[in-house]
LOFIMI-606346 format. One line per 10 residues: for each residue y, z, x negated of N, C-alpha, C, CB. Coordinates in Angstrom, 3 decimals. Glycine has a CB too. Layout:
residues N
Y Z X Y Z X Y Z X Y Z X ~ ... .
END
This chain:
residues 62
-19.083 -19.378 -24.357 -19.156 -18.623 -23.153 -20.135 -19.501 -22.408 -17.724 -18.374 -22.404 ~ -21.096 -18.837 -21.806 -22.171 -19.226 -20.901 -21.282 -19.510 -19.091 -23.524 -17.691 -20.986 ~ -22.178 -20.509 -18.690 -21.716 -21.187 -17.358 -20.712 -19.745 -16.235 -23.560 -21.876 -16.424 ~ -21.955 -18.792 -16.580 -22.325 -17.531 -15.356 -20.564 -17.061 -15.870 -24.200 -15.924 -15.778 ~ -20.524 -16.648 -16.637 -19.139 -15.935 -17.358 -18.206 -17.425 -16.470 -19.115 -15.834 -19.838 ~ -17.941 -18.576 -17.022 -17.425 -19.018 -16.490 -16.624 -19.103 -14.915 -17.945 -19.448 -16.858 ~ -17.976 -19.157 -14.242 -18.160 -19.130 -12.953 -17.740 -17.552 -11.877 -19.660 -19.536 -12.977 ~ -17.715 -16.332 -12.640 -16.865 -15.322 -12.739 -15.379 -15.318 -12.170 -16.850 -15.119 -13.974 ~ -14.521 -16.076 -13.740 -13.433 -16.266 -14.191 -12.771 -17.043 -12.838 -13.525 -16.985 -15.597 ~ -13.386 -18.164 -12.859 -13.247 -18.819 -11.523 -12.956 -18.474 -10.320 -14.054 -19.249 -11.275 .
-14.048 -17.105 -9.871 -14.047 -16.863 -8.505 -12.935 -15.650 -8.446 -15.604 -16.496 -7.918 ~ -13.087 -14.912 -9.698 -11.857 -13.780 -9.603 -10.551 -14.853 -9.755 -11.906 -12.374 -11.097 ~ -10.055 -15.109 -10.520 -8.746 -16.075 -10.687 -8.987 -16.568 -8.903 -8.926 -17.694 -12.258 ~ -9.721 -17.494 -8.641 -9.400 -17.453 -6.673 -9.287 -16.540 -5.592 -10.301 -17.996 -5.971 ~ -10.196 -15.286 -6.169 -10.119 -14.489 -5.181 -8.158 -13.519 -5.123 -11.667 -13.435 -5.518 ~ -7.975 -13.570 -6.369 -6.896 -12.821 -6.822 -5.607 -13.881 -6.503 -7.119 -12.363 -8.481 ~ -5.948 -14.639 -6.527 -4.692 -15.700 -5.302 -4.675 -15.940 -4.156 -4.524 -17.000 -5.392 ~ -6.048 -15.553 -3.637 -6.057 -15.348 -2.362 -5.423 -13.862 -1.885 -7.451 -15.561 -1.980 ~ -5.554 -13.066 -2.535 -5.715 -11.883 -2.294 -3.665 -11.946 -2.285 -6.900 -10.889 -3.569 ~ -3.162 -11.993 -3.673 -2.135 -12.092 -3.935 -1.303 -12.536 -2.174 -2.171 -13.089 -5.253 .
-1.909 -14.246 -2.230 -0.929 -14.515 -1.276 -0.709 -14.086 -0.218 -0.895 -15.380 -1.026 ~ -1.956 -13.565 0.959 -2.266 -13.107 1.843 -1.697 -11.227 1.733 -3.746 -13.590 1.913 ~ -1.359 -10.894 0.709 -0.822 -9.756 0.610 0.587 -9.599 0.400 -1.409 -9.212 -0.217 ~ 1.169 -10.557 0.265 2.408 -11.021 0.319 3.364 -11.343 1.508 2.282 -11.940 -0.267 ~ 2.186 -12.301 2.905 1.904 -12.395 3.690 2.511 -11.361 4.475 0.899 -12.602 3.574 ~ 1.000 -9.832 4.414 0.831 -8.990 5.088 2.611 -8.636 5.005 -0.409 -8.012 4.609 ~ 2.518 -8.165 3.612 3.513 -6.998 3.283 5.100 -7.429 3.970 3.605 -6.805 1.395 ~ 5.377 -8.813 3.917 6.933 -8.785 4.411 6.494 -8.936 5.924 8.123 -10.184 3.745 ~ 5.297 -9.083 6.560 5.091 -8.910 8.082 5.490 -7.253 8.287 3.308 -9.330 8.597 ~ 5.206 -6.427 7.874 5.535 -5.205 7.492 6.365 -4.406 7.373 5.367 -5.104 6.901 .
7.574 -5.071 6.566 8.665 -5.095 6.335 9.799 -5.560 7.220 8.598 -5.573 5.445 ~ 9.360 -6.716 8.075 10.110 -7.280 9.064 9.846 -6.087 10.181 9.625 -8.887 9.456 ~ 8.543 -5.829 10.207 8.398 -4.889 11.285 9.314 -3.982 11.038 7.115 -4.290 11.453 ~ 9.246 -3.136 10.135 10.160 -1.805 9.983 11.527 -2.121 9.769 9.746 -0.886 8.784 ~ 11.930 -3.394 9.844 13.538 -3.314 9.245 14.098 -3.754 11.131 14.083 -4.992 7.447 ~ 12.795 -4.562 12.184 13.301 -4.574 13.334 13.250 -3.093 14.455 12.617 -5.747 13.818 ~ 12.382 -2.383 13.637 12.791 -0.810 14.370 13.355 -0.509 13.939 12.193 0.264 14.575 ~ 13.808 -0.744 13.207 14.941 0.598 12.480 16.283 -0.120 13.333 15.223 0.617 10.083 ~ 16.826 -1.069 13.385 17.848 -1.565 14.388 17.059 -2.535 15.646 19.058 -2.532 13.471 ~ 16.236 -1.340 16.032 16.615 -2.293 17.452 17.244 -1.249 18.407 15.096 -3.089 18.322 .
18.211 -2.006 19.297 19.232 -1.391 19.385 19.085 0.044 20.546 20.233 -2.516 19.713 ~ 18.017 0.057 21.101 17.373 1.104 21.922 17.198 2.476 21.660 16.286 0.775 22.121 ~ 16.836 2.195 19.849 16.579 3.312 19.115 17.538 4.278 18.521 15.940 2.925 18.251 ~ 18.988 3.309 18.415 20.451 3.685 18.390 20.794 5.228 18.749 21.198 2.752 19.424 ~ 20.532 5.731 19.463 21.250 6.562 19.786 19.909 8.246 19.409 21.882 6.029 21.527 ~ 18.858 7.458 19.410 18.372 8.361 18.778 18.059 9.157 16.961 17.601 8.045 19.340 ~ 18.599 7.381 16.466 19.077 8.178 14.960 20.102 7.995 14.470 18.405 7.966 13.842 ~ 21.089 8.515 15.710 22.525 8.838 15.176 22.317 10.386 15.949 24.080 7.602 15.788 ~ 21.638 10.604 16.684 21.092 12.593 17.262 20.053 12.610 15.499 19.295 12.803 19.744 ~ 19.296 12.339 14.946 18.594 12.537 13.795 19.448 13.039 12.772 17.952 11.386 13.390 .
20.924 11.569 12.723 21.234 11.568 10.862 22.387 13.043 11.592 22.384 9.389 9.678 ~ 22.325 13.650 12.573 23.358 15.237 12.349 22.410 15.984 11.950 24.186 16.100 13.765 ~ 21.330 16.145 12.803 20.408 17.539 12.111 20.965 18.254 11.110 19.059 17.183 11.424 ~ 20.990 17.564 10.063 21.620 18.718 8.670 22.891 19.016 8.859 21.659 18.112 7.032 ~ 23.670 18.548 9.543 24.986 19.035 9.687 25.350 19.896 10.854 25.796 17.983 9.693 ~ 23.938 19.976 11.363 23.995 21.702 13.065 23.897 22.694 12.130 22.156 22.080 14.669 ~ 24.454 23.814 12.919 24.732 25.448 12.732 23.541 25.993 13.039 25.884 26.161 13.682 ~ 22.816 26.383 13.158 21.343 27.467 13.998 21.921 28.818 13.705 19.348 27.383 13.110 ~ 21.876 29.594 15.012 22.320 30.714 14.912 21.173 31.964 14.127 22.752 30.943 16.352 ~ 19.960 31.034 13.603 18.852 31.593 13.633 18.824 31.875 12.069 17.724 30.749 14.322 .
19.672 30.825 11.071 19.820 31.008 9.877 21.073 31.872 9.499 19.788 29.805 9.344 ~ 19.948 32.790 8.585 19.896 34.458 7.974 20.375 34.116 6.288 17.846 35.370 8.084 .
END
């Protein structure tokens, strides 16, 4: 193996580790944002109304 391919492997492994760590942090924040949005107290009424949509009967259903 020549030194060029050893450098490429080292660079790849370094980038993979960097992307893995920061990707985990990024998606962790995305997850926390979605959970915060879903459980935010001011959204409760809106979500309760949306949960009743399948149970409503519309007069225009034929």
